LUMBA-982717 format. One record per residue (C-alpha): x, y, z; residue number from 0. Coordinates in Angstrom, 1 decimal, decimal comma. Each point is the difference from the previous one (the first is absolute). Layout:
N
u_v_w_resi
X_Y_Z_NUM
...
This chain:
197
u_v_w_resi
26,7_13,9_-47,6_0
-3,9_0,2_0,0_1
-0,2_-3,8_-0,5_2
2,2_-0,4_3,1_3
-2,3_2,3_2,0_4
-3,1_-1,7_-1,4_5
1,5_-3,5_1,1_6
0,9_1,3_3,4_7
-3,5_1,5_0,5_8
-1,6_-3,4_-1,2_9
2,3_-1,9_2,4_10
-1,0_2,4_2,9_11
-3,7_-0,4_-0,8_12
0,3_-3,8_0,0_13
1,9_0,2_3,3_14
-2,7_2,2_1,7_15
-2,8_-2,3_-1,4_16
1,8_-3,0_1,4_17
0,2_1,8_3,5_18
-3,6_1,0_-0,2_19
-1,1_-3,7_-0,4_20
2,1_-1,3_2,8_21
-2,1_-1,5_2,8_22
-0,4_2,2_3,0_23
0,4_-1,5_3,5_24
-3,1_-0,9_2,0_25
0,1_-0,5_3,9_26
-2,4_-2,0_2,0_27
-0,8_-0,3_3,7_28
-1,9_-2,6_2,0_29
-1,6_2,6_2,0_30
-3,3_1,4_-1,2_31
-3,7_-0,5_-0,6_32
0,0_-3,5_1,1_33
0,8_1,2_3,5_34
-3,3_1,3_1,5_35
-0,4_2,7_2,5_36
-0,1_-1,2_3,6_37
-3,3_-1,8_0,8_38
0,8_-0,9_3,6_39
-0,6_2,3_2,9_40
3,1_0,6_2,1_41
-0,1_-2,0_3,1_42
0,3_1,7_3,5_43
3,5_-1,6_0,2_44
1,8_0,4_-3,3_45
1,0_-3,2_-1,8_46
3,7_-0,2_-1,0_47
1,5_-2,0_-2,7_48
3,4_-0,5_-1,4_49
0,0_-0,9_-3,8_50
3,4_-1,5_-0,3_51
2,1_0,3_-3,1_52
-1,5_-2,3_-2,7_53
2,0_-2,6_-1,8_54
-0,6_-0,5_-3,8_55
1,5_-2,5_-2,5_56
3,3_1,0_-1,5_57
-1,5_-0,3_-3,5_58
-2,2_3,1_0,6_59
2,2_1,9_2,4_60
0,7_2,8_-2,5_61
-1,4_3,4_-1,1_62
-1,2_-1,3_-3,4_63
-3,4_-1,8_-0,3_64
0,7_-3,6_-0,5_65
-2,9_-1,7_-2,1_66
-0,6_-3,4_-1,1_67
-0,3_-0,3_-3,8_68
-0,1_-3,8_-0,5_69
0,8_-3,3_1,6_70
3,2_0,6_1,8_71
0,6_3,3_-1,7_72
0,1_3,4_1,6_73
0,8_3,6_-1,1_74
1,3_2,8_2,0_75
-1,6_3,3_-1,1_76
2,6_2,7_0,0_77
-2,5_2,8_-0,4_78
-2,5_-1,2_2,5_79
1,4_0,1_3,5_80
-1,0_0,0_3,6_81
0,4_3,4_1,7_82
2,0_-1,7_2,8_83
1,4_-3,4_0,9_84
-2,8_-2,7_-0,5_85
0,3_-1,3_3,6_86
-0,5_3,5_1,4_87
-2,9_0,6_-2,4_88
-1,7_-3,3_1,4_89
0,8_0,8_3,6_90
-1,3_3,5_-0,2_91
-3,3_-1,1_-1,7_92
-0,5_-2,7_2,6_93
0,7_2,5_2,8_94
-2,6_2,5_-1,3_95
-2,6_-2,8_-0,4_96
0,5_-1,5_3,3_97
0,1_3,4_1,7_98
-3,1_1,1_-1,8_99
-2,0_-3,2_1,0_100
0,9_0,2_3,7_101
0,5_3,7_0,6_102
3,5_-1,1_0,9_103
3,3_1,7_0,2_104
3,1_-1,6_-1,8_105
2,9_0,4_2,4_106
2,6_-1,9_-2,0_107
3,4_1,7_0,7_108
-1,9_2,5_2,1_109
-0,1_0,3_3,9_110
-3,3_-1,0_1,6_111
-1,4_0,6_3,5_112
1,2_-2,2_2,9_113
-2,4_-2,8_0,6_114
-1,3_-0,1_-3,5_115
0,3_-3,4_-1,7_116
-0,1_0,4_-3,8_117
-1,1_-2,7_-2,4_118
3,1_-0,9_-2,0_119
-0,8_-0,9_-3,6_120
2,5_-1,9_-2,1_121
-0,5_-0,6_-3,7_122
1,9_-2,3_-2,4_123
-1,2_0,3_-3,6_124
0,5_-3,3_-1,8_125
-1,2_1,0_-3,4_126
-0,9_3,5_-1,5_127
-1,2_-0,8_-3,4_128
-1,1_2,5_-2,7_129
-1,7_-1,4_-3,2_130
-1,2_3,0_-2,1_131
-3,6_-0,4_-1,1_132
-0,5_-2,9_2,2_133
0,8_0,1_3,7_134
2,1_1,5_2,8_135
0,9_-2,5_2,8_136
1,4_0,5_3,5_137
0,8_-3,4_1,9_138
1,2_0,9_3,5_139
0,8_-1,7_3,3_140
-0,5_2,3_2,9_141
-0,2_-0,1_3,7_142
-1,4_2,0_2,9_143
1,4_0,1_3,5_144
-0,7_2,4_2,9_145
3,3_1,3_1,5_146
0,5_-1,9_3,4_147
-2,2_-3,0_-1,1_148
1,5_-3,3_-1,1_149
-3,2_-0,8_-2,1_150
0,4_0,5_-3,8_151
-2,6_-0,3_-2,7_152
1,6_-1,0_-3,4_153
-2,0_0,1_-3,1_154
0,2_-0,2_-3,8_155
-2,1_2,2_-2,4_156
-0,1_-0,6_-3,7_157
-1,6_2,9_-1,6_158
-0,7_0,1_-3,7_159
-1,7_3,0_-1,7_160
-1,3_-0,1_-3,6_161
1,4_3,1_-1,9_162
-0,8_1,7_-3,3_163
2,5_1,3_-2,6_164
2,8_2,2_0,8_165
2,4_0,6_2,9_166
-2,3_2,3_2,0_167
-2,5_-2,8_0,2_168
2,8_-2,4_1,1_169
1,1_2,2_2,8_170
-3,6_0,6_1,0_171
-0,4_-3,8_0,2_172
3,0_-0,2_2,4_173
-1,5_2,9_2,1_174
-3,2_-1,9_0,3_175
1,8_-3,2_1,0_176
2,1_1,8_2,6_177
-3,1_1,7_1,4_178
-1,7_-3,5_0,5_179
3,3_-1,3_1,7_180
0,0_3,2_2,3_181
-3,7_-0,9_1,0_182
0,9_-3,5_0,8_183
2,9_1,2_2,2_184
-2,3_2,6_1,7_185
-2,5_-2,7_0,6_186
2,7_-2,2_1,6_187
1,1_2,9_2,4_188
-3,7_0,6_1,0_189
-0,3_-3,7_1,1_190
3,4_0,1_1,7_191
3,0_-2,0_-1,4_192
-1,5_-3,1_1,7_193
-2,9_0,0_-2,5_194
-0,3_-1,7_-3,4_195
1,0_1,3_-3,4_196
């Protein structure tokens, strides 16, 4: 009887030890330190933007971080996930950056004053690459058009940030890349959609 109890205790201890070593889940966001506090003074007339929903490649349109591990090889990290859909995370990060740069108000899906002409910003991410210990890359085609105008500015930005080891560094690299992309978008709005990239 005692040997059965001892075996049961050993089995339970082994099970608890296995549970204790199970990887815990980690959640990441693209909003954070790479987005600075507003530096632009608010204009007498508010600037309105509409950061439209972002398109991302199907390969990375998932909760798990997708990392490149070799030529043509990727891994999905079950225990390392985005806190929300990746397209939403990118869109929110860009909205915050552009709004901070311009002192603007993002009125996407929100009523805005009569007579206002928001700058509509559309973003299509072509590549969103994550290579641990090497780089984070965002390759995006984007456009700016003021509502009511037929003039459209279309640009492409390829932003590659070197990163250190670890997934925190990888996410920070993507934040830095998106901060630069947001600054480029804000510069285009300042020039008017008829300006250059």
